[in-house]
VEXBA-574540 format. One record per residue (C-alpha): residue in three letters; x, y, z. Coordinates in steps of 0.5 Angstrom, whole numbers, padded with zeros to 4 digits, always signed. Layout:
# residues N
AlaXYZ;...
This chain:
# residues 749
Met+0000+0000+0000;Ala+0002+0007-0001;Gly+0006+0010+0005;Ser+0008+0003+0007;Gly+0014-0001+0007;Ser+0021+0002+0006;Pro+0023+0007+0001;Ala+0025+0005-0006;Pro+0033+0004-0007;Arg+0036+0010-0011;Gly+0040+0009-0017;Cys+0039+0004-0023;Leu+0032+0005-0023;Gly+0032+0001-0016;Leu+0036-0005-0019;Arg+0041-0008-0014;Gly+0048-0011-0014;Ala+0051-0015-0020;Pro+0047-0013-0025;Cys+0047-0006-0024;Ala+0055-0006-0024;Trp+0055-0010-0030;Leu+0051-0004-0033;Gly+0055+0001-0031;Ala+0061-0003-0034;Ala+0058-0003-0040;Leu+0057+0004-0040;Leu+0064+0005-0039;Leu+0066+0001-0045;Leu+0061+0004-0049;Ala+0064+0011-0048;Asp+0071+0009-0048;Trp+0069+0006-0055;Leu+0065+0012-0058;Leu+0068+0018-0054;Leu+0075+0017-0052;Arg+0078+0013-0057;Pro+0076+0019-0063;Ala+0076+0025-0059;Leu+0082+0025-0054;Pro+0087+0024-0060;Ala+0084+0030-0064;Leu+0083+0034-0058;Ser+0091+0033-0056;Leu+0093+0035-0063;Arg+0089+0041-0063;Leu+0091+0043-0056;Leu+0099+0042-0058;Pro+0100+0042-0065;Ala+0107+0043-0065;Ala+0108+0038-0059;Pro+0112+0031-0061;Pro+0107+0026-0063;Leu+0110+0021-0057;Leu+0108+0026-0052;Arg+0101+0027-0055;Ala+0100+0020-0054;Trp+0102+0020-0047;Leu+0098+0026-0046;Val+0092+0022-0049;Gly+0094+0016-0045;Leu+0094+0019-0038;Ser+0087+0023-0040;Arg+0084+0017-0042;Trp+0086+0014-0035;Ala+0084+0020-0031;Val+0077+0020-0035;Leu+0076+0012-0034;Arg+0078+0013-0027;Leu+0073+0018-0025;Gly+0068+0015-0030;Ala+0068+0009-0026;Arg+0067+0012-0019;Gly+0061+0016-0022;Val+0058+0011-0026;Leu+0059+0005-0021;Gly+0057+0010-0015;Ala+0051+0011-0018;Thr+0049+0005-0021;Val+0050+0000-0014;Ser+0045+0002-0009;Ser+0047+0005-0002;Gly+0045-0002+0001;Asp+0051-0006-0003;Arg+0057-0001-0001;Ala+0061-0008-0001;Gly+0060-0009-0008;Ala+0061-0002-0010;Gln+0068-0003-0007;Ser+0069-0009-0010;Trp+0068-0007-0017;Leu+0072+0000-0016;Ala+0078-0005-0014;Ala+0077-0009-0020;Trp+0076-0003-0025;Glu+0081+0002-0022;Pro+0087-0002-0024;Leu+0084-0003-0031;Ala+0083+0004-0032;Ala+0091+0005-0031;Ala+0092-0001-0035;Leu+0088+0002-0041;Gly+0091+0009-0040;Leu+0098+0006-0040;Ala+0098+0000-0045;Leu+0097+0004-0052;Pro+0103+0010-0050;Gly+0107+0004-0048;Leu+0106+0000-0054;Ala+0107+0007-0058;Ser+0114+0008-0054;Ala+0116+0001-0056;Arg+0114+0002-0063;Ala+0118+0009-0064;Leu+0124+0006-0061;Gly+0124+0001-0067;Val+0123-0005-0063;Trp+0118-0008-0068;Arg+0122-0005-0074;Ala+0116-0002-0076;Pro+0117+0004-0081;Met+0115+0010-0078;Asp+0112+0015-0083;Ala+0115+0022-0084;Gly+0111+0026-0080;Gly+0111+0022-0074;Ser+0104+0023-0073;Gly+0103+0016-0074;Val+0104+0014-0067;Leu+0098+0019-0065;His+0093+0016-0070;Trp+0095+0009-0069;Ala+0093+0010-0061;Gly+0086+0011-0064;Arg+0085+0006-0069;Ala+0080+0000-0068;Asp+0085-0005-0068;Ala+0090-0002-0063;Phe+0084-0001-0058;Ala+0082-0008-0058;Val+0090-0009-0057;Ser+0090-0005-0051;Tyr+0084-0009-0048;Gly+0088-0015-0049;Ala+0094-0013-0046;Ala+0090-0009-0040;Leu+0085-0014-0038;Pro+0091-0019-0036;Ala+0095-0014-0033;Ala+0089-0011-0029;Ala+0087-0018-0026;Leu+0094-0019-0024;Trp+0094-0013-0020;His+0088-0014-0017;Gln+0090-0021-0015;Leu+0096-0018-0012;Gly+0092-0013-0008;Arg+0088-0018-0005;Leu+0094-0022-0003;Trp+0097-0016+0000;Gly+0092-0011+0001;Pro+0091-0009+0009;Gly+0085-0012+0012;Arg+0084-0017+0007;Glu+0084-0024+0011;Ser+0081-0029+0006;Gly+0083-0036+0003;Ser+0090-0037+0001;Ala+0092-0030+0001;Asp+0093-0030+0008;Ala+0097-0036+0008;Val+0101-0033+0003;Arg+0102-0027+0008;Arg+0103-0031+0014;Leu+0109-0035+0010;Val+0112-0029+0008;Gly+0112-0027+0015;Cys+0115-0034+0017;Leu+0121-0032+0013;Gly+0124-0027+0018;Ala+0131-0024+0017;Glu+0131-0029+0011;Ile+0127-0025+0007;Arg+0133-0020+0006;Arg+0136-0025+0001;Phe+0130-0026-0003;Pro+0132-0020-0008;Leu+0139-0022-0009;Phe+0136-0029-0011;Leu+0131-0026-0016;Val+0136-0022-0019;Leu+0141-0028-0020;Leu+0134-0032-0022;Ile+0133-0026-0027;Leu+0140-0026-0030;Ser+0140-0034-0030;Cys+0134-0034-0035;Leu+0136-0028-0039;Gly+0143-0032-0040;Glu+0139-0038-0042;Thr+0134-0034-0047;Ala+0140-0031-0050;Val+0141-0038-0054;Pro+0135-0037-0059;Leu+0137-0030-0060;Phe+0144-0032-0063;Leu+0141-0038-0067;Gly+0137-0033-0070;Arg+0142-0028-0072;Leu+0147-0034-0074;Ser+0142-0036-0079;Asp+0142-0029-0082;Trp+0149-0028-0082;Ile+0151-0035-0085;Leu+0150-0032-0092;Leu+0155-0026-0091;Asp+0162-0026-0093;Asp+0165-0025-0086;Ala+0160-0031-0084;Ala+0166-0035-0081;Ala+0169-0030-0076;Leu+0162-0028-0074;Phe+0160-0035-0073;Thr+0166-0036-0068;Arg+0165-0030-0065;Asn+0158-0031-0063;Ile+0159-0038-0061;Thr+0164-0036-0056;Leu+0159-0031-0053;Met+0154-0036-0053;Cys+0158-0041-0049;Ile+0160-0035-0044;Leu+0153-0033-0043;Thr+0151-0041-0042;Val+0156-0042-0037;Ala+0155-0035-0034;Ser+0147-0037-0033;Ala+0149-0044-0030;Val+0154-0041-0025;Leu+0148-0036-0023;Glu+0143-0041-0023;Phe+0148-0045-0018;Leu+0149-0039-0014;Gly+0141-0038-0014;Asp+0139-0045-0012;Gly+0145-0045-0006;Leu+0142-0038-0003;Tyr+0135-0041-0004;Asn+0136-0048-0001;Ser+0140-0045+0005;Ser+0135-0040+0007;Met+0129-0045+0006;Gly+0133-0050+0010;Arg+0133-0045+0016;Val+0126-0043+0015;His+0124-0050+0015;Thr+0128-0051+0022;His+0125-0045+0025;Leu+0118-0047+0023;His+0118-0054+0026;Glu+0121-0051+0032;Glu+0115-0045+0033;Val+0110-0050+0031;Phe+0112-0055+0036;Arg+0113-0050+0041;Ala+0106-0047+0040;Val+0103-0054+0041;Leu+0107-0055+0048;Arg+0104-0049+0051;Gln+0097-0051+0050;Glu+0093-0052+0056;Thr+0091-0059+0058;Glu+0084-0059+0055;Phe+0087-0058+0048;Phe+0090-0065+0048;Gln+0084-0068+0051;Gln+0080-0065+0046;Asn+0084-0067+0040;Gln+0087-0074+0038;Thr+0094-0075+0039;Gly+0095-0077+0032;Ala+0092-0071+0029;Ile+0096-0066+0033;Thr+0102-0070+0031;Ser+0100-0070+0024;Arg+0100-0063+0024;Val+0107-0062+0028;Thr+0110-0067+0023;Glu+0107-0069+0017;Asp+0103-0062+0015;Thr+0110-0058+0017;Ala+0114-0063+0013;Ala+0109-0062+0007;Leu+0109-0055+0007;Ser+0117-0055+0008;Lys+0118-0059+0002;Ser+0113-0055-0002;Leu+0117-0049+0000;Ser+0124-0052-0002;Glu+0122-0055-0008;Lys+0115-0053-0011;Leu+0116-0046-0010;Ser+0123-0046-0013;Leu+0120-0049-0019;Leu+0114-0044-0019;Leu+0119-0038-0019;Trp+0123-0041-0024;Tyr+0118-0042-0029;Leu+0115-0035-0027;Val+0121-0031-0028;Arg+0123-0035-0034;Gly+0116-0034-0037;Leu+0116-0027-0036;Cys+0123-0026-0039;Leu+0121-0030-0045;Leu+0114-0026-0046;Gly+0118-0020-0046;Leu+0123-0022-0051;Met+0117-0025-0055;Leu+0114-0018-0055;Trp+0121-0015-0057;Gly+0121-0020-0063;Ser+0114-0019-0066;Leu+0108-0017-0063;Pro+0103-0020-0068;Leu+0106-0027-0067;Thr+0106-0026-0059;Val+0099-0024-0060;Val+0098-0031-0064;Thr+0101-0035-0058;Leu+0097-0032-0053;Leu+0091-0033-0056;Phe+0093-0040-0057;Leu+0095-0041-0050;Pro+0088-0043-0047;Leu+0087-0048-0053;Leu+0094-0051-0051;Phe+0093-0052-0043;Leu+0086-0050-0041;Leu+0082-0055-0045;Pro+0087-0061-0044;Lys+0087-0059-0037;Arg+0079-0060-0037;Leu+0080-0067-0041;Gly+0085-0069-0036;Lys+0080-0068-0030;Leu+0075-0072-0034;Cys+0080-0078-0036;Gln+0082-0078-0028;Gly+0075-0079-0026;Leu+0074-0084-0031;Ala+0080-0088-0029;Glu+0078-0087-0022;Gln+0071-0091-0024;Val+0075-0096-0028;Gln+0079-0097-0021;Glu+0073-0098-0017;Ser+0069-0103-0022;Leu+0076-0107-0022;Ala+0076-0107-0015;Lys+0069-0110-0014;Ser+0071-0115-0019;Ser+0077-0117-0015;Gln+0073-0117-0009;Val+0068-0123-0012;Ala+0075-0127-0014;Ile+0078-0126-0007;Glu+0071-0128-0004;Ala+0070-0134-0008;Leu+0078-0136-0007;Ser+0078-0135+0000;Ala+0071-0140+0001;Ile+0073-0145-0005;Leu+0071-0151+0000;Thr+0064-0148+0000;Val+0064-0146-0007;Arg+0066-0153-0009;Ser+0061-0157-0004;Phe+0055-0153-0007;Ala+0058-0154-0014;Asn+0057-0147-0015;Glu+0064-0145-0019;Glu+0060-0143-0025;Gly+0056-0139-0021;Glu+0062-0135-0019;Phe+0065-0135-0025;Gln+0059-0131-0028;Arg+0059-0126-0022;Tyr+0066-0125-0024;Gln+0064-0124-0031;Gln+0059-0120-0030;Lys+0063-0115-0026;Leu+0068-0115-0032;Gln+0062-0113-0037;Glu+0060-0107-0033;Met+0067-0105-0033;Lys+0068-0105-0041;Pro+0064-0099-0042;Leu+0068-0095-0037;Ser+0074-0097-0040;Arg+0072-0095-0047;Arg+0070-0088-0045;Glu+0077-0088-0041;Ala+0080-0090-0048;Leu+0076-0085-0052;Ala+0077-0079-0047;Tyr+0085-0081-0047;Ala+0085-0081-0054;Val+0081-0074-0055;Asn+0086-0071-0050;Leu+0092-0073-0053;Ser+0090-0071-0060;Thr+0087-0065-0058;Ser+0094-0063-0055;Ser+0098-0065-0061;Phe+0093-0062-0065;Ser+0093-0055-0061;Gly+0101-0055-0061;Met+0101-0056-0069;Leu+0095-0051-0070;Leu+0100-0046-0066;Lys+0106-0048-0070;Val+0102-0047-0077;Ala+0099-0040-0075;Ile+0106-0038-0072;Leu+0109-0040-0079;Tyr+0104-0037-0083;Ala+0104-0030-0079;Gly+0111-0030-0079;Gly+0112-0032-0086;Lys+0108-0026-0088;Leu+0112-0022-0084;Val+0118-0024-0087;Thr+0116-0024-0094;Ser+0113-0016-0093;Gly+0120-0015-0090;Ser+0118-0013-0083;Ala+0122-0019-0080;Ser+0128-0023-0082;Ser+0128-0031-0083;Gly+0133-0030-0077;Asp+0128-0027-0073;Leu+0122-0032-0074;Val+0127-0037-0072;Thr+0129-0034-0066;Phe+0121-0033-0064;Val+0119-0040-0066;Leu+0125-0042-0061;Tyr+0122-0037-0056;Gln+0115-0039-0057;Met+0117-0047-0055;Gln+0121-0045-0049;Phe+0115-0040-0047;Thr+0109-0046-0047;Ser+0114-0050-0044;Ala+0115-0045-0038;Val+0107-0044-0038;Glu+0106-0052-0037;Gly+0111-0052-0032;Leu+0108-0046-0028;Leu+0101-0050-0029;Phe+0104-0056-0026;Ser+0107-0053-0020;Tyr+0101-0048-0018;Pro+0097-0054-0015;Ser+0102-0056-0011;Ile+0103-0049-0008;Gln+0096-0049-0007;Lys+0096-0056-0003;Ala+0101-0053+0001;Met+0097-0047+0003;Gly+0092-0052+0005;Ser+0097-0055+0010;Ser+0099-0048+0012;Lys+0092-0046+0014;Lys+0092-0052+0019;Ile+0099-0050+0022;Phe+0097-0043+0023;Glu+0091-0045+0027;Tyr+0096-0048+0032;Leu+0101-0042+0032;Asp+0095-0037+0033;Arg+0092-0041+0038;Ile+0092-0037+0045;Pro+0092-0042+0051;Cys+0086-0042+0055;Cys+0091-0043+0061;Pro+0094-0037+0065;Pro+0101-0035+0063;Ser+0107-0037+0068;Gly+0107-0032+0074;Pro+0113-0028+0077;Leu+0113-0031+0084;Thr+0119-0035+0086;Ser+0121-0036+0093;Leu+0127-0039+0097;Ser+0124-0040+0103;Leu+0117-0044+0101;Lys+0114-0048+0106;Gly+0109-0052+0102;Leu+0103-0050+0105;Val+0097-0052+0100;Gln+0090-0050+0101;Phe+0084-0052+0097;Gln+0079-0046+0098;Asp+0072-0048+0096;Val+0074-0051+0090;Ser+0069-0053+0084;Phe+0071-0056+0077;Ala+0068-0059+0071;Tyr+0072-0061+0065;Ala+0071-0056+0059;Asn+0068-0061+0054;Gln+0063-0063+0059;Pro+0062-0056+0063;Gly+0055-0058+0066;Val+0058-0064+0069;Pro+0061-0062+0076;Val+0067-0067+0078;Leu+0069-0063+0084;Gln+0064-0059+0088;Gly+0066-0054+0094;Leu+0073-0058+0096;Thr+0076-0054+0102;Phe+0082-0058+0106;Thr+0089-0056+0107;Leu+0096-0060+0106;Arg+0101-0058+0112;Pro+0109-0059+0111;Gly+0111-0065+0115;Glu+0104-0069+0114;Val+0101-0074+0110;Thr+0094-0073+0108;Ala+0091-0079+0105;Leu+0085-0078+0099;Val+0081-0084+0099;Gly+0074-0086+0095;Pro+0071-0090+0090;Asn+0073-0090+0083;Gly+0071-0083+0079;Ser+0070-0079+0085;Gly+0075-0074+0083;Lys+0081-0076+0087;Ser+0086-0075+0080;Thr+0083-0069+0079;Val+0085-0066+0085;Ala+0092-0068+0084;Ala+0092-0065+0077;Leu+0089-0058+0080;Leu+0095-0058+0085;Gln+0100-0059+0079;Asn+0096-0053+0076;Leu+0095-0057+0070;Tyr+0087-0055+0070;Gln+0084-0048+0073;Pro+0079-0049+0078;Thr+0072-0047+0076;Glu+0071-0044+0082;Gly+0075-0043+0088;Arg+0082-0042+0089;Val+0088-0047+0090;Leu+0094-0043+0094;Leu+0101-0045+0096;Asp+0104-0041+0102;Gly+0098-0037+0101;Glu+0099-0035+0093;Pro+0095-0038+0088;Leu+0098-0043+0084;Pro+0098-0039+0077;Gln+0102-0033+0080;Tyr+0108-0038+0081;Glu+0113-0038+0075;His+0112-0045+0071;Gln+0119-0048+0072;Tyr+0119-0046+0079;Leu+0112-0049+0081;His+0114-0056+0078;Arg+0120-0056+0082;Gln+0117-0055+0088;Val+0111-0060+0086;Ala+0112-0066+0084;Ala+0107-0072+0082;Val+0108-0080+0081;Gly+0102-0083+0078;Gln+0099-0090+0077;Glu+0102-0091+0070;Pro+0108-0086+0070;Gln+0110-0084+0063;Leu+0118-0085+0061;Phe+0121-0083+0055;Gly+0125-0087+0050;Arg+0132-0085+0053;Ser+0137-0088+0059;Leu+0135-0089+0066;Arg+0139-0083+0068;Glu+0136-0078+0063;Asn+0129-0080+0066;Ile+0131-0079+0073;Thr+0134-0072+0071;Tyr+0128-0071+0066;Gly+0126-0063+0067;Met+0132-0061+0071;Val+0135-0054+0070;Tyr+0141-0057+0072;Glu+0145-0063+0071;Pro+0145-0067+0078;Thr+0151-0071+0080;Leu+0151-0079+0080;Glu+0151-0079+0087;Glu+0145-0075+0087;Ile+0141-0079+0082;Thr+0144-0085+0086;Ala+0141-0083+0093;Ala+0134-0081+0089;Ala+0134-0088+0086;Arg+0136-0091+0093;Glu+0130-0088+0096;Ser+0125-0090+0091;Gly+0128-0097+0091;Ala+0130-0097+0084;His+0137-0097+0085;Ser+0137-0105+0086;Phe+0135-0107+0079;Ile+0138-0101+0076;Ser+0145-0103+0079;Glu+0144-0110+0076;Phe+0143-0108+0068;Pro+0150-0108+0065;Gln+0150-0101+0063;Gly+0147-0098+0070;Tyr+0144-0092+0069;Asn+0146-0091+0062;Thr+0141-0097+0060;Glu+0136-0095+0055;Val+0129-0096+0057;Gly+0125-0097+0051;Glu+0119-0093+0048;Ala+0115-0091+0054;Gly+0119-0095+0058;Gly+0117-0101+0055;Gln+0124-0105+0057;Leu+0122-0104+0064;Ser+0116-0107+0068;Gly+0110-0103+0071;Gly+0113-0103+0078;Gln+0120-0101+0076;Arg+0117-0096+0072;Gln+0114-0093+0078;Ala+0120-0094+0082;Val+0124-0089+0077;Ala+0118-0084+0077;Leu+0119-0084+0084;Ala+0126-0083+0084;Arg+0125-0077+0078;Ala+0120-0074+0083;Leu+0125-0074+0089;Ile+0131-0072+0086;Arg+0128-0065+0086;Lys+0127-0065+0093;Pro+0120-0062+0093;Arg+0116-0058+0098;Val+0109-0062+0096;Leu+0109-0069+0094;Ile+0103-0072+0090;Leu+0103-0080+0090;Asp+0097-0082+0086;Asp+0096-0089+0087;Ala+0104-0089+0085;Thr+0105-0096+0089;Ser+0100-0100+0086;Ala+0105-0104+0082;Leu+0111-0104+0087;Asp+0113-0111+0091;Ala+0113-0112+0098;Asp+0120-0109+0099;Ser+0119-0103+0095;Gln+0112-0102+0099;Ile+0116-0102+0106;Arg+0121-0097+0103;Val+0116-0092+0101;Gln+0112-0093+0107;Gln+0119-0091+0111;Leu+0120-0085+0106;Leu+0113-0082+0108;Tyr+0113-0083+0115;Asp+0120-0084+0118;Ser+0125-0081+0113;Pro+0129-0075+0116;Glu+0126-0070+0110;Arg+0119-0072+0111;Gly+0118-0066+0116;Ser+0120-0061+0110;Arg+0115-0063+0105;Ser+0107-0064+0105;Val+0104-0070+0102;Leu+0098-0072+0098;Leu+0097-0079+0098;Ile+0092-0082+0093;Thr+0091-0090+0094;Gln+0087-0096+0096;Arg+0092-0099+0100;Leu+0090-0099+0107;Ser+0097-0100+0110;Leu+0100-0093+0107;Val+0093-0090+0109;Glu+0093-0092+0117;Gln+0099-0087+0119;Ala+0096-0081+0115;Ala+0095-0075+0119;His+0089-0074+0115;Ile+0084-0078+0111;Leu+0079-0075+0107;Phe+0074-0079+0104;Leu+0072-0077+0097;Glu+0065-0079+0094;Gly+0061-0075+0088;Gly+0066-0070+0088;Arg+0065-0068+0095;Ile+0069-0069+0102;Cys+0064-0073+0106;Glu+0068-0076+0111;Ala+0075-0073+0114;Gly+0079-0075+0120;Thr+0084-0080+0122;His+0084-0088+0121;Gln+0081-0089+0128;Gln+0076-0083+0128;Leu+0073-0085+0121;Leu+0073-0093+0123;Glu+0069-0090+0130;Lys+0064-0086+0125;Arg+0062-0093+0122;Gly+0061-0089+0115;Arg+0063-0089+0108;Tyr+0071-0090+0110;Trp+0069-0096+0115;Ala+0064-0099+0110;Met+0070-0099+0105;Val+0075-0102+0110;Gln+0070-0108+0111;Ile+0069-0110+0104;Pro+0072-0117+0104;Gly+0077-0118+0098;Gly+0076-0111+0096;Ser+0081-0106+0095;Gly+0080-0103+0101;Ala+0081-0109+0105;Pro+0086-0109+0110;Glu+0092-0113+0108;
């Protein structure tokens, strides 16, 4: 109804988005053809009649650039509705480099023509340069040259423009950032690469010249002199290529090492929940395989890509220098040479996959029949299995015919396109030679350049998908590099007089992947120096979670864990884990020597006497001394060469050598023998050093719990009973019930 709804959009008769922008672009193209092309040369000739024609050509080009740029802003700004500002900016970003290329293309070509690089005769008055800029064929050539240049500029703008975080562009910027100081070597590498390519491309030039000079009187002297110069340039090109490759590979080697280091460091600093929410195989794949794939692509594929790119550009420049018409013919045939075979190649690949899948189905029939041959014979079904196999093969026949046809078409298309290009170049080149615009040597040189150029383009198209694949790997890697750990950073606190007083103040906790399922609820207790506090309870009650919180592996959802009155995150990371040591039920050892496992993570190198003393306390010295290599014995992957009890003893020695103020034993004696159990019991209750540390004992062994100063019974994440062994037995509660279970884990030994 009238007066209802939103007002009609302004501009382009209410049209929106892309159709409007296309209409504006068509208007600009029409104005360029009907108005600017004839009007600007005539206007410049009237304003500057005495000026050199080349100067007027540049004036026309710059004026065309300015008018097209202003027209793009005006027309696109009017046609694209105000509600699509992002679309308008995108179209302007594409049109502005096109306007620049259109304005500079013809003056640049006219300047090259004026310098005689095409050997085209100039008219006596020199005004042909200016009028040539307004010709219809030159107008088409200007667009043919400007469109690729504008597209390349637009892509570079997407890669390096500020605030354009999209797709592989961001990955390219990030990879360049990873080069660090090595980026300073790249200009020298590019210079060496360009000089090397120029040296290689000089050979066709000499061959063309030799074909022109072969009939001259002094041909022998010219031949010898040019062959010598060609050999010098070839050797110089090889030397420059060697220097460039050496510089590139040495730089990439340092970059690869740095990248591996940074990725592994980024993974190691993540919070504990990160490793629980991501599979170890996936993390390892990114740290090793993805990083290695990226490094390989950078060292091999990127080097090839740069080489083909520089070589192709050098050859294209030499082709333009040799003959503009023949270069245009070559560029027109490039899509037919590469894009069509690429499409057909994908079709062949898809058909080959279908054939392989069909073959796999027939193979499955054969495998099934042969593996059950007794059953086949007992039911006399040999012919039936043969018919099934034959049926699967028959289904594969049409696919094989289609694959063969597609392969033949692909091969013939590539061959025909190449032959057609050669015929077109020879035809156009023959016309130039017969008209005197070029010599036979020029034609030979151009043909050789064209063959090398198409090979370079083919290599470029072959290398680019590998770089794209590497960009995909780099995105995964940068996810780890950019990920901010959820755990708090290492604090500044260290103390020379730490006592080891631990306080849990109303601590609650839930894992990040299950925030609605509380594991601990309102825990409040204290660990005092010189005392053993035992934490007991049924499985799944949260005992190991308490140990993890005390090690600062997780952060409480509510409440605080204090060490000598300060929150755990306030302590410096390495200092905290020197003062708080833990031994678990299944301790993790590393595939190194016993000595390295006991001293693992130490900031200084302990003496053998210190290592032996810690091993004696834990009961590990007795079996270590029996090994032929003693403490230098390799324990195998994850300590696989040791028994469960031996691993626990080594892990206990690893904790004791630190002389911690807080010792956590999380069912760390379950695999120890009787003698080692007694030694641990003496360590906890009779050791001279017991008064300097607080002990949190998590165990089901009653013999270790009975002497504890405090026993906490944990159930459902809450402390439901607390006291000494005798006090809890008198209460006849949950602890008493656990002790009375016949044959249970809590039964007296």
